[in-house]
TORKOL-4160 file (C-alpha; in steps of 0.2 Angstrom, whole numbers, padded with zeros to 4 digits, m for minus):
268
<pt num="1" X="0100" Y="0154" Z="0669"/>
<pt num="2" X="0085" Y="0157" Z="0680"/>
<pt num="3" X="0082" Y="0138" Z="0680"/>
<pt num="4" X="0099" Y="0135" Z="0686"/>
<pt num="5" X="0098" Y="0148" Z="0700"/>
<pt num="6" X="0082" Y="0140" Z="0706"/>
<pt num="7" X="0090" Y="0123" Z="0708"/>
<pt num="8" X="0096" Y="0122" Z="0726"/>
<pt num="9" X="0108" Y="0109" Z="0722"/>
<pt num="10" X="0117" Y="0119" Z="0709"/>
<pt num="11" X="0118" Y="0134" Z="0721"/>
<pt num="12" X="0124" Y="0123" Z="0735"/>
<pt num="13" X="0138" Y="0117" Z="0724"/>
<pt num="14" X="0143" Y="0135" Z="0718"/>
<pt num="15" X="0144" Y="0140" Z="0736"/>
<pt num="16" X="0155" Y="0125" Z="0741"/>
<pt num="17" X="0167" Y="0129" Z="0726"/>
<pt num="18" X="0168" Y="0147" Z="0731"/>
<pt num="19" X="0171" Y="0143" Z="0749"/>
<pt num="20" X="0185" Y="0131" Z="0744"/>
<pt num="21" X="0193" Y="0144" Z="0733"/>
<pt num="22" X="0193" Y="0156" Z="0748"/>
<pt num="23" X="0199" Y="0144" Z="0760"/>
<pt num="24" X="0213" Y="0136" Z="0750"/>
<pt num="25" X="0217" Y="0150" Z="0738"/>
<pt num="26" X="0214" Y="0168" Z="0745"/>
<pt num="27" X="0216" Y="0164" Z="0763"/>
<pt num="28" X="0234" Y="0158" Z="0761"/>
<pt num="29" X="0238" Y="0172" Z="0751"/>
<pt num="30" X="0231" Y="0184" Z="0764"/>
<pt num="31" X="0240" Y="0175" Z="0778"/>
<pt num="32" X="0257" Y="0176" Z="0769"/>
<pt num="33" X="0255" Y="0194" Z="0766"/>
<pt num="34" X="0251" Y="0197" Z="0784"/>
<pt num="35" X="0266" Y="0187" Z="0790"/>
<pt num="36" X="0278" Y="0195" Z="0778"/>
<pt num="37" X="0292" Y="0204" Z="0787"/>
<pt num="38" X="0299" Y="0220" Z="0781"/>
<pt num="39" X="0313" Y="0230" Z="0789"/>
<pt num="40" X="0309" Y="0248" Z="0794"/>
<pt num="41" X="0317" Y="0262" Z="0804"/>
<pt num="42" X="0310" Y="0267" Z="0821"/>
<pt num="43" X="0314" Y="0280" Z="0834"/>
<pt num="44" X="0322" Y="0274" Z="0850"/>
<pt num="45" X="0322" Y="0292" Z="0858"/>
<pt num="46" X="0311" Y="0307" Z="0858"/>
<pt num="47" X="0316" Y="0320" Z="0846"/>
<pt num="48" X="0309" Y="0338" Z="0845"/>
<pt num="49" X="0304" Y="0348" Z="0829"/>
<pt num="50" X="0320" Y="0355" Z="0821"/>
<pt num="51" X="0332" Y="0344" Z="0829"/>
<pt num="52" X="0345" Y="0334" Z="0818"/>
<pt num="53" X="0343" Y="0315" Z="0819"/>
<pt num="54" X="0358" Y="0306" Z="0824"/>
<pt num="55" X="0363" Y="0287" Z="0822"/>
<pt num="56" X="0359" Y="0284" Z="0841"/>
<pt num="57" X="0341" Y="0290" Z="0839"/>
<pt num="58" X="0335" Y="0277" Z="0827"/>
<pt num="59" X="0336" Y="0258" Z="0825"/>
<pt num="60" X="0329" Y="0246" Z="0812"/>
<pt num="61" X="0316" Y="0233" Z="0816"/>
<pt num="62" X="0306" Y="0220" Z="0807"/>
<pt num="63" X="0288" Y="0221" Z="0806"/>
<pt num="64" X="0273" Y="0214" Z="0796"/>
<pt num="65" X="0272" Y="0222" Z="0779"/>
<pt num="66" X="0253" Y="0221" Z="0778"/>
<pt num="67" X="0244" Y="0238" Z="0778"/>
<pt num="68" X="0261" Y="0247" Z="0781"/>
<pt num="69" X="0262" Y="0265" Z="0773"/>
<pt num="70" X="0271" Y="0266" Z="0757"/>
<pt num="71" X="0281" Y="0281" Z="0763"/>
<pt num="72" X="0288" Y="0273" Z="0779"/>
<pt num="73" X="0307" Y="0274" Z="0779"/>
<pt num="74" X="0316" Y="0258" Z="0778"/>
<pt num="75" X="0334" Y="0263" Z="0777"/>
<pt num="76" X="0344" Y="0271" Z="0791"/>
<pt num="77" X="0354" Y="0282" Z="0779"/>
<pt num="78" X="0338" Y="0290" Z="0773"/>
<pt num="79" X="0335" Y="0297" Z="0791"/>
<pt num="80" X="0352" Y="0300" Z="0800"/>
<pt num="81" X="0358" Y="0317" Z="0797"/>
<pt num="82" X="0341" Y="0324" Z="0792"/>
<pt num="83" X="0330" Y="0336" Z="0802"/>
<pt num="84" X="0314" Y="0332" Z="0811"/>
<pt num="85" X="0299" Y="0341" Z="0804"/>
<pt num="86" X="0288" Y="0336" Z="0818"/>
<pt num="87" X="0290" Y="0330" Z="0836"/>
<pt num="88" X="0293" Y="0311" Z="0837"/>
<pt num="89" X="0293" Y="0299" Z="0851"/>
<pt num="90" X="0302" Y="0283" Z="0855"/>
<pt num="91" X="0294" Y="0269" Z="0845"/>
<pt num="92" X="0287" Y="0280" Z="0831"/>
<pt num="93" X="0289" Y="0274" Z="0813"/>
<pt num="94" X="0297" Y="0287" Z="0803"/>
<pt num="95" X="0288" Y="0293" Z="0787"/>
<pt num="96" X="0296" Y="0302" Z="0774"/>
<pt num="97" X="0286" Y="0318" Z="0777"/>
<pt num="98" X="0292" Y="0319" Z="0795"/>
<pt num="99" X="0310" Y="0323" Z="0790"/>
<pt num="100" X="0319" Y="0336" Z="0780"/>
<pt num="101" X="0336" Y="0337" Z="0771"/>
<pt num="102" X="0337" Y="0355" Z="0776"/>
<pt num="103" X="0335" Y="0364" Z="0793"/>
<pt num="104" X="0318" Y="0371" Z="0796"/>
<pt num="105" X="0317" Y="0389" Z="0793"/>
<pt num="106" X="0311" Y="0392" Z="0811"/>
<pt num="107" X="0327" Y="0385" Z="0817"/>
<pt num="108" X="0339" Y="0388" Z="0803"/>
<pt num="109" X="0349" Y="0402" Z="0813"/>
<pt num="110" X="0355" Y="0389" Z="0825"/>
<pt num="111" X="0363" Y="0379" Z="0812"/>
<pt num="112" X="0373" Y="0394" Z="0806"/>
<pt num="113" X="0385" Y="0395" Z="0821"/>
<pt num="114" X="0403" Y="0392" Z="0816"/>
<pt num="115" X="0411" Y="0389" Z="0833"/>
<pt num="116" X="0417" Y="0406" Z="0835"/>
<pt num="117" X="0400" Y="0413" Z="0838"/>
<pt num="118" X="0386" Y="0407" Z="0850"/>
<pt num="119" X="0368" Y="0410" Z="0853"/>
<pt num="120" X="0361" Y="0416" Z="0870"/>
<pt num="121" X="0344" Y="0421" Z="0876"/>
<pt num="122" X="0340" Y="0435" Z="0888"/>
<pt num="123" X="0324" Y="0437" Z="0897"/>
<pt num="124" X="0312" Y="0452" Z="0893"/>
<pt num="125" X="0307" Y="0456" Z="0910"/>
<pt num="126" X="0295" Y="0470" Z="0905"/>
<pt num="127" X="0285" Y="0475" Z="0890"/>
<pt num="128" X="0296" Y="0490" Z="0888"/>
<pt num="129" X="0312" Y="0481" Z="0889"/>
<pt num="130" X="0309" Y="0472" Z="0873"/>
<pt num="131" X="0304" Y="0487" Z="0863"/>
<pt num="132" X="0286" Y="0484" Z="0866"/>
<pt num="133" X="0286" Y="0468" Z="0857"/>
<pt num="134" X="0293" Y="0476" Z="0841"/>
<pt num="135" X="0309" Y="0468" Z="0840"/>
<pt num="136" X="0312" Y="0456" Z="0825"/>
<pt num="137" X="0325" Y="0443" Z="0819"/>
<pt num="138" X="0339" Y="0452" Z="0810"/>
<pt num="139" X="0338" Y="0468" Z="0820"/>
<pt num="140" X="0354" Y="0476" Z="0827"/>
<pt num="141" X="0352" Y="0481" Z="0845"/>
<pt num="142" X="0362" Y="0489" Z="0859"/>
<pt num="143" X="0361" Y="0482" Z="0877"/>
<pt num="144" X="0358" Y="0493" Z="0892"/>
<pt num="145" X="0356" Y="0485" Z="0909"/>
<pt num="146" X="0348" Y="0494" Z="0924"/>
<pt num="147" X="0348" Y="0491" Z="0943"/>
<pt num="148" X="0364" Y="0481" Z="0941"/>
<pt num="149" X="0372" Y="0475" Z="0958"/>
<pt num="150" X="0370" Y="0482" Z="0975"/>
<pt num="151" X="0372" Y="0500" Z="0969"/>
<pt num="152" X="0358" Y="0498" Z="0956"/>
<pt num="153" X="0369" Y="0505" Z="0942"/>
<pt num="154" X="0364" Y="0508" Z="0924"/>
<pt num="155" X="0377" Y="0501" Z="0912"/>
<pt num="156" X="0379" Y="0501" Z="0893"/>
<pt num="157" X="0394" Y="0489" Z="0890"/>
<pt num="158" X="0404" Y="0494" Z="0875"/>
<pt num="159" X="0406" Y="0476" Z="0871"/>
<pt num="160" X="0387" Y="0475" Z="0868"/>
<pt num="161" X="0385" Y="0491" Z="0857"/>
<pt num="162" X="0380" Y="0482" Z="0842"/>
<pt num="163" X="0372" Y="0464" Z="0843"/>
<pt num="164" X="0362" Y="0455" Z="0831"/>
<pt num="165" X="0345" Y="0447" Z="0835"/>
<pt num="166" X="0342" Y="0429" Z="0830"/>
<pt num="167" X="0325" Y="0427" Z="0836"/>
<pt num="168" X="0311" Y="0434" Z="0847"/>
<pt num="169" X="0302" Y="0420" Z="0857"/>
<pt num="170" X="0286" Y="0420" Z="0866"/>
<pt num="171" X="0282" Y="0410" Z="0883"/>
<pt num="172" X="0277" Y="0395" Z="0873"/>
<pt num="173" X="0293" Y="0393" Z="0864"/>
<pt num="174" X="0287" Y="0399" Z="0847"/>
<pt num="175" X="0297" Y="0412" Z="0838"/>
<pt num="176" X="0288" Y="0428" Z="0834"/>
<pt num="177" X="0288" Y="0426" Z="0815"/>
<pt num="178" X="0279" Y="0409" Z="0816"/>
<pt num="179" X="0268" Y="0412" Z="0831"/>
<pt num="180" X="0260" Y="0426" Z="0821"/>
<pt num="181" X="0253" Y="0413" Z="0809"/>
<pt num="182" X="0246" Y="0402" Z="0822"/>
<pt num="183" X="0227" Y="0400" Z="0824"/>
<pt num="184" X="0226" Y="0406" Z="0842"/>
<pt num="185" X="0217" Y="0422" Z="0843"/>
<pt num="186" X="0227" Y="0427" Z="0859"/>
<pt num="187" X="0245" Y="0430" Z="0855"/>
<pt num="188" X="0258" Y="0428" Z="0869"/>
<pt num="189" X="0270" Y="0443" Z="0871"/>
<pt num="190" X="0288" Y="0440" Z="0868"/>
<pt num="191" X="0297" Y="0432" Z="0883"/>
<pt num="192" X="0315" Y="0431" Z="0877"/>
<pt num="193" X="0327" Y="0438" Z="0864"/>
<pt num="194" X="0340" Y="0426" Z="0857"/>
<pt num="195" X="0356" Y="0435" Z="0852"/>
<pt num="196" X="0371" Y="0431" Z="0841"/>
<pt num="197" X="0387" Y="0434" Z="0851"/>
<pt num="198" X="0405" Y="0429" Z="0854"/>
<pt num="199" X="0410" Y="0420" Z="0871"/>
<pt num="200" X="0416" Y="0436" Z="0879"/>
<pt num="201" X="0399" Y="0444" Z="0875"/>
<pt num="202" X="0390" Y="0429" Z="0882"/>
<pt num="203" X="0398" Y="0430" Z="0899"/>
<pt num="204" X="0394" Y="0449" Z="0900"/>
<pt num="205" X="0376" Y="0445" Z="0896"/>
<pt num="206" X="0374" Y="0431" Z="0908"/>
<pt num="207" X="0380" Y="0442" Z="0922"/>
<pt num="208" X="0369" Y="0456" Z="0918"/>
<pt num="209" X="0354" Y="0444" Z="0916"/>
<pt num="210" X="0358" Y="0438" Z="0934"/>
<pt num="211" X="0361" Y="0455" Z="0942"/>
<pt num="212" X="0350" Y="0467" Z="0933"/>
<pt num="213" X="0337" Y="0471" Z="0921"/>
<pt num="214" X="0342" Y="0471" Z="0902"/>
<pt num="215" X="0334" Y="0483" Z="0890"/>
<pt num="216" X="0336" Y="0482" Z="0871"/>
<pt num="217" X="0337" Y="0498" Z="0860"/>
<pt num="218" X="0335" Y="0496" Z="0842"/>
<pt num="219" X="0350" Y="0503" Z="0832"/>
<pt num="220" X="0346" Y="0497" Z="0814"/>
<pt num="221" X="0334" Y="0487" Z="0804"/>
<pt num="222" X="0337" Y="0484" Z="0786"/>
<pt num="223" X="0348" Y="0476" Z="0773"/>
<pt num="224" X="0360" Y="0462" Z="0779"/>
<pt num="225" X="0374" Y="0472" Z="0771"/>
<pt num="226" X="0371" Y="0487" Z="0782"/>
<pt num="227" X="0369" Y="0476" Z="0797"/>
<pt num="228" X="0386" Y="0468" Z="0794"/>
<pt num="229" X="0394" Y="0485" Z="0795"/>
<pt num="230" X="0388" Y="0487" Z="0813"/>
<pt num="231" X="0393" Y="0470" Z="0817"/>
<pt num="232" X="0411" Y="0473" Z="0810"/>
<pt num="233" X="0413" Y="0489" Z="0820"/>
<pt num="234" X="0408" Y="0478" Z="0836"/>
<pt num="235" X="0420" Y="0465" Z="0830"/>
<pt num="236" X="0434" Y="0477" Z="0828"/>
<pt num="237" X="0431" Y="0484" Z="0845"/>
<pt num="238" X="0432" Y="0466" Z="0853"/>
<pt num="239" X="0447" Y="0461" Z="0842"/>
<pt num="240" X="0457" Y="0477" Z="0838"/>
<pt num="241" X="0468" Y="0474" Z="0823"/>
<pt num="242" X="0486" Y="0472" Z="0828"/>
<pt num="243" X="0497" Y="0486" Z="0822"/>
<pt num="244" X="0512" Y="0480" Z="0812"/>
<pt num="245" X="0528" Y="0481" Z="0821"/>
<pt num="246" X="0540" Y="0494" Z="0813"/>
<pt num="247" X="0557" Y="0488" Z="0811"/>
<pt num="248" X="0569" Y="0501" Z="0818"/>
<pt num="249" X="0585" Y="0502" Z="0807"/>
<pt num="250" X="0601" Y="0503" Z="0817"/>
<pt num="251" X="0609" Y="0520" Z="0816"/>
<pt num="252" X="0627" Y="0518" Z="0810"/>
<pt num="253" X="0638" Y="0532" Z="0816"/>
<pt num="254" X="0647" Y="0541" Z="0801"/>
<pt num="255" X="0666" Y="0538" Z="0800"/>
<pt num="256" X="0675" Y="0554" Z="0802"/>
<pt num="257" X="0684" Y="0559" Z="0787"/>
<pt num="258" X="0703" Y="0563" Z="0790"/>
<pt num="259" X="0708" Y="0580" Z="0786"/>
<pt num="260" X="0720" Y="0581" Z="0771"/>
<pt num="261" X="0737" Y="0588" Z="0776"/>
<pt num="262" X="0740" Y="0605" Z="0771"/>
<pt num="263" X="0756" Y="0612" Z="0765"/>
<pt num="264" X="0763" Y="0624" Z="0777"/>
<pt num="265" X="0773" Y="0638" Z="0769"/>
<pt num="266" X="0786" Y="0646" Z="0780"/>
<pt num="267" X="0790" Y="0664" Z="0779"/>
<pt num="268" X="0808" Y="0666" Z="0774"/>
C-alpha cells in the first residue's frame, strides 16, 4: 500500500478519477438540488401577533428547495384562518411554529365578542384612577367620571354600574398578565383598561373619556359565576324585561230576569 502511495503516477490517476466523479457525478446532483423549485406560502402584508391570517394576506410562490427549512408551510389552507404567534412582515416565509390553530391567550378575549357586545378601552389618566395598578382581567368595576363638562360634574352613570374588565394594558401595549413575565426590570404602569360593553355603554364611555376623568372602582373579584350575576343585573337594567300584556276580558252586562207574574187576590 505504501509503495502505491509513493508512486506519483498512481496518485495522479486517483486524483483525476476523483475529480471526474465530482465534476460529472456530484456536481450535477448538487446543481439539480439547488435548481429544484418548490411552492411555499409567503406573506404579502404585515401581520401583528395575535391577528387572524386571512386569504388576502398570503400568496404562494416558487423558490429553490435547497436548504429550505423542513417546517416551512407549503399549502395556503395550512395558514388561512390561523392566528399569528409572532409579528410577520411582507415577504416572510411562514414556518409552522409562527401560526396557531387557536387564538393566543393574551388576545383570546377579543375573539369572544358575539356581535352584541363590544370591547372599548379607556385611558387611566392618573395612578389612582386605575385603582393604583391593581385592576385585573375579569374584575367587575363601576365607572365614575369627574370634572365632566363645563360644570365639572361628578357622574356615576347607572348604565355603567357593573362592567367587566377584559384587560389592563401598559403604555407599550402589553397586557398586565403578560408584561409581568417580561425580562424588563422596570415595569410600565397601566395606561388603559379594556372593558366589555354593549353599544349604548360604549357611547357613554366615549363621551366621558372626551369630557372628563374616568375612575374605576372595584366591585367584585372572584368566580365567573358570581361575576355573571353582576353582569346580569346590569343587563336587566339596560334591557328591562317586558311585562306580559294582560288580556282584559270584556264585561258582559247581566240580562235582567223578568219577574214572574204574581196572582192578585181580590177581596170580595
